[in-house]
N, C-alpha and C positions, 0 to 999 in steps of 0.2 A: 426369392421371388415374392412380390408384394401383391396383395389383392385388396381391392376396396369395393365398397358397395355403390360407389358413384358411377354414373355413366361416363365412359371415356370416349373421347372423339379421336378418330384416326387422324394421323398427321397429314396436313395438306402441304404438298411440296410443289414448287414451281417446276417448269419443264427441265431446266438445267439440273436442279437438285435431284429430280427423279432419275435422270440419266446417270448421275454420279452414283446413286445408290446401287443401281444394277446396270452396269455398262454392257453386260453380255447376257445371252440367253442361257448360258451355263456358268457354273462357278464351283469352287472348291469348298464353299460354305465355311470360310475361315472366320467370319465374324458373326456372332449371334445377333438376332433381331433386337431392336431396342425401342419398339413402339408399343402402344397399348392396344389390346384386342379384347373382345368380349369372350366369355367362356363358350358361348355358342359358336363363334367363329373358330375358336381354338379346337373344338371338337370336330367341326365340319372339315377344317383343313387336315386334321389328323386322319380322318376316315378317307378323304379323297387321296391322300398320299399313299395310304395302305392299299387302296384299290389300284392305284397306278403301279405300285411296285409288284403287286400280285399279277397284274396284266403283263408287266415286263417279264416276270418269271414264266408265265404261260407261253408268251410269244417266243421266248428264248428256246423252249423245247419243241415248239411247233414249226419254227422256221430256222433257216440258217441265218445267223446274225449278220447284218450288213446287206442282205439281199433287198431288192426293191419291195417285195411283198412285206418283209419284216418292217421296213421303214414306213410304208404306207399305214400298216396296222398300228404301229407305235405312235406315229404322228396323229392318227385319229383318236387314240386314247388320250394323248396329251391335250388335244383340243377339247375332248369331252370333259376333262376335269379342270380345264382352263389354267394349265400351267404353261410356262414358257418352253419353247423348243427351237425357235428359229430367229436369226438376226434380221434386222431391217423390216420388222413388222411394225405397223402403227400401234400406238397405245399399248406397249408391252410392259409398262410399269406394273400394272395390277397382276398379270400372270407371273411375272418374275418375283413379285412380292409374295404371292401365294406359294410359289415354289420354295422360296427361301425360308419362310416361317414354318411351312409344313415339314420341311426336312428336319429342322431342329426339334419340333414337337415329337415326331416319330423316333428321332434319335433317343429321346428320353425313354420311350417305351421299349425300344429294341436294344438297349445297352445292358439289359438285366441278366443275360446268360450268354455263354459262348456260342451256342447254337443260333440264338436270335441275332447276335452281332454278325456272325458269319453270313447269315441269309441277307441281312440288311446291306452289308458291304457289297455283296455280289450283285444285288439288284441295282444299287446306286451306281456301281461301276458300269453295268450294262446301260443304264440311262445316260451316264456321262459319255460313254462310247458313242451312243447314237447322236447325241447333241454335238459332240466334237466332229463327227463324220459329216455333218451338214453345215458346219461353221465355215463361212467364206474364208478363202485363203488370206485375204487382206486383213482379216480380223484375228487370225491365229496368233500373231506376234503380240498383239495387245492383250489377248487373253492370257498368254503365258506370262507376260509381265505382271498383270494384275493378280495372277495366282502365285506370284513369288517364285516362278521358275525361270532361272537365268539361262534360258536357251535362246541363242541368237542365230538367225539365218545368215549363212556366210554370203559374201558378195559374189557376183558372177565371175569375177576374175579368179578368186580362190577356188570356186567350183570348177572352173575350166581346167585349172592346173591339176586337180585331183580326179577329174572325170573318169578316166580309165580305171583307176584303183577303186573308186566308189562303185562303179558298175560291176566290176569283177567280184566285189565283196557283197553285193546285194542281189540275192536270188529273185527278189520281187521285180527286178528290171529285166524285161525280155528283149528290148531293143538295144541299140548302140548309142542312143542319145539320152542324156540326162536332162529331163525336163522338170522334174520335181525340185522344190526348194530343198536345201540341205542345211541341217542344223548341226552346229559344233557343240558337243555336249561332253562334260567330264566323263571319263571312262567308267567311273563307279556308278553313274546313273544309267548306264546302258548295258548292265551285266547280262540281262536276259537276252538281248540281241547278240551280244558277244558269245554267250553260251551256245546259241543256235547258229553261230557263224553267219550272221546276217548283217554285219556292219564293218565298215573300214575304220581301223584304228591308226592313230599317228600322234606321237608325242603326248600320250596320256589323254587324248581326246578321241571321241567317237564321232564320225560324220554320218549323221542319221537322216534318212530321207523323210520327207513330210508324211508319206504313207505309213512309215514305221514309227513315227514319233508318238502315235497314240498309245503304243504299248508302254512307253516311258511315262507319259502323262497319267495313264491309269495306275501304274505302279506307285507314282507319287501320291495320287489321290487315295489309294488303298492304305498307304502308310500313314498319311495324315488322318484319315477317317478312323482307322483302327486305334490310333493313339487317342483321338478325341473321344471315341466311345468308351475307352478305358477310364479316361478322366471323368466323363459324365457319370459312369457307373459308381465312382467313388462319392460323387456328390448327390446321387439319387435319393438317399434317405431324407435329405433336407426338403426335396421336392415332394416326396410321398407323405411327408408329415402333414401336408395340407389335405384335409379330408375331401375337398372338392375336386382335386386333381387325381388323387390316389385311385379311385375306381376306374377312371378312364385309362390311366397309364397301365394299370394292372391287367385290364382286359383287352387293350387295343391290339396287342401282338397276337392274341388268339381270337379276335373278334370276327364275327360274320356280319357283313355289311349289306346283305341282300334281303330279299323278301322273306317274311317269317312263315308264310304258308299256314298260319293259324286259322284263317277263315277262307273257305273256298266256295265258289258259286255252285259247285256240284254236290253240295252236302245232301246226302240221302239218295243220290242218283246212281250209286254203285250198290249192287246187290251182293249178298254174301256168296251166292252161287258163282259170281264172276271172279272171285279173288284168286282161285287156283289158276285160271287162265291168264289173268293179268300178271300174276307173279312170274310167269315164264316169258311174257311179251314185253312188259313195261316196268318191271322192277329193276332197280340197280342191284348189283351183286350183293351188297350188304343186306338188303331187305329180302332178296331171293333166298339167301342163305338162312335167314331167320325163319322165313315161311316154311322152307323145307324141313328145318329142324323141328318146328312146331308140329308139322303134320306127321313127322316120323316118330317123335318122342311124346307128343301130346302134352308138352310142357316146355316152358322157357323160364330161365332164372330172371331175377328182377331187372338186370341190365338189358336183357333181350326184350322183356315185356315193355319196358319204357321206350326203347328205341323203335321197336316195331309198332307198338300201340299208338304212339304219337304220329308215326308215319301214316298208319291207317286212318287216323283222325284227319290228317292233312289231305288225304286223297278223297275224302268225302264220307267216311263212315259216321253215322250218327251214334250218340251214346247208347241207344237201345240196340243198334246193330253190333256195336263193340262188345257189349255185355253178352249178347247172344253168341257171337263168334268165339270169344274166349271161353265161355262156359261150355259150349258144345265140345270144343277141342279138349279141355281139361277133363271133362267127364269121360271122354273116350280113353283117357289115361287112367281110368278107374278111380278118379277122385269123386268123393261124395258131393252131390249138389249143395248140401248145406254148408260143407266146408268151403266150397268156392264162394258162396254168398257171404260167408262171414270173413273169409281171409283175403279175397281177391277183388270182389266187386267194388269195395270201397276205393281201392287204388285206381280203378278204371274211372269211377265217377270223379275222383279227385283230379285226374289228368284232364278231365273235361271242364274243370272249374266248378263242379257241383258240390264239393266237400271242402273242409278245411278253410284255407284262406280265400277260397273261390278264385284261385289264379287260373287263368286260361292258358295252359302250357302249350308251347309251340313245338313243332317237330324239330328234331335235331338236325343241324347243318352238318356238312361234310367236315368242317373244321372241328366241331364239337366231338364228332364221332372219332376222328383221327387222333385228337390231342387229349381227350379225357377218358377216364374209366376203361383202360385196356382190358381185354377179355383174359380170363384165366382158364385153366382146364375145366371143361364142361360147359363153358360159355360159348354163345354163338353170335354175340353182338360185336360191335366194332367194325372196322373197315377191312375187307379181305385183302386189299392191296397193301395196307399198312401192317396188318397184324397176322397175316397168314405166312407160313413157310413157303418159299418160292416154289418148291416142288409140289406142295399141296395146291398152291394157286394154279400152277400149270395144269394139274389134273382137273381142277374145277373148270378151268377155261376150256379144256378139251371136252368135258361133259356138256358144256354150253355150245358146242359145235363151232368154236372159233378156229380159224385156219392156223396151221403151224407158223406161217409168217406173221399173222396177227398176234399170236401168242408171244412171239419173240419181241415184237414192238412193245407190247404191253409190259413184258418183263423188263425190258430196257428202261422204260419209264419208271417202273417201280424201283429198279436198282438206283436210279437217279433221284429217288424220293419224291417223284412227281405223281403222287397218288391220285389226285383229282384229275389230272390230265390222262392218267392210265384209265380211269373210269370213263372219261369222255371218249377215249379211243375205243373202249368196249362198246359204248353207245353207238358210235359210228359203224362199227362192224356188225353189231346185232341188228341194226336198222338199215344197213346197206346204203349208207350215205357217205359221200366224200367229206362233206363239211356240215357238221350239225348246226352251226350258226349261233352258238352260245358258248359261254364259259361256265362249266359245271361247278356249282357251289353247294348244291343241296339235293338230297335224295328225292324230295318231292318235285323239284325242278326236273329231274331225270324222268319221273313218271309223267308229268304234264307234257314235256316235249315229246316223249314217246307216243302218248296218245294223240298228240297233234299230227305227228307223221303218219301214224296208223289210220287216222281218220281222213287223211288226204290233205292235211294242212301244208305239207311240204312235198316237193318233188322227190321221188325215190329213184335211185339209180336203176337203169335197166339191166345192167350187168354188174356182177360182183367183181371188183378189181381191187386187189390188195395194194395200197399205196406203199411206196418205197420208204417214205419218211413220215413222221407224225404230221397230221393235217393241221392247217391253220384254224385259229379261233378268233373271232372278233372280240371286241371289248365286252366287259361284263354287262349283263342286262341292266337296263334302267329300271330299278325297282324301288319299292318304298324304302325310306331311310330306316336304318337299324334302330332298334330300341336303344335309347340313349342312356349311357351310364350317368349322364348329368342332366337328365330330362327334368328333374324336379327343381333345378336351379333357376334362378331368375336370370334371364338372358341379358339383363343390363349390367350384371357384374362384370368387372373388367379385369384383365390380366396385364400387369405391368411388365412388359417384355424387357425393360431395361435390366431387371433383376436376373434375367436368364443368363447374363454374361458370367455370373458366378458359377453356373453349373456346367459350362462348357470349356472352362479353362482352369489352370492350376491356381 
């Protein structure tokens, strides 16, 4: 990859050339991009792609994939980040270009570990499944050909000859008439369907219905993407050697892209007398746990003080209030006031940007709490959904008056590693709402949304009805852009995308 200090201009392509570059709204991402983009656009595309994939993950556990509600929500998210999703729309070149380049950028960040690769592949597969499901039938054959999949739809005469056998072998057909297109595919490419006894075989070929071919397309995509990620990982050290890209790639997979909650309009409006009441009404479980431990033990270790102290700062406590709050509690634990002033007050002032480098620290996001500094014995920080034993978590939820059905829903989400969605489900149950109307990414967001509901900002259900399945969540809030790992760079610097080819191939 080559970087220059000169301003690069984006390629200007005529109409036919633009259509040739991206003939479809979906693709297998077989060829890396080869144009020049600025580092600012590089970062913006990366963040938008991560936001999209996280939305795909949230929707996947909130709705049944393929349902109308799922499609509507995912289409809205694609529109929000301005990526391609549907054929036959006017001026689709730019959304398809953004989709293409952003995939390869995020591929660089998510090839670094097996866990990241597995997550990336799953979300990209779900995204491809959605796009394939809305692809017009007359475009499917062209897409298969352009993706180097040698699957041909059989002619009507051949379909008529085998109609009875195909219907008998395909449980997805309920009638006696074969209306779907049928594809003749080598047997080895349809092993999953064969294993499930869902396909008709003859002479080494599988006769696959159009409605079932998506499973084969996704399997091919997974195979190709998995291999591509492995190849990219081998070449990653060459990319990371550039000091301008290395910070972004290292932090992108664990990045929080929402509001930082460092400054609030309600600074000083919360009194210390309100905190106990707020902790039971508007705190997320992670902060509720810390507050209870502080009141019980009159002390928290450093990890707990940092996590809870910055949260309190974010909800509106002033520096003076924070010093008073922590001092009063620690003194109750028989700590000498002078010892507190000498050993702890400096750290509190430091977190407010009044000491040391004068850095105004921001409250921890859900991702930071989940992925960094796991608690050890005697600690109370961290995420209860991520770091608690399931049985202890169940007991804690029971103490919070969550219904047995609600507890089972939350534990199912935790088992599937959907920790933030589990916390969002907790929010809905404790606030008696069917749909909280946001995607939870931050403990301070939990607090603000709770206060909005309790103050009458949203309609509250009249009756408490436990839903059968996890509830839907719209797209992530439109918030301030994340603090950039490349913010200090000159936005005119360009990235020569032609060099990317070396990192995505052998």
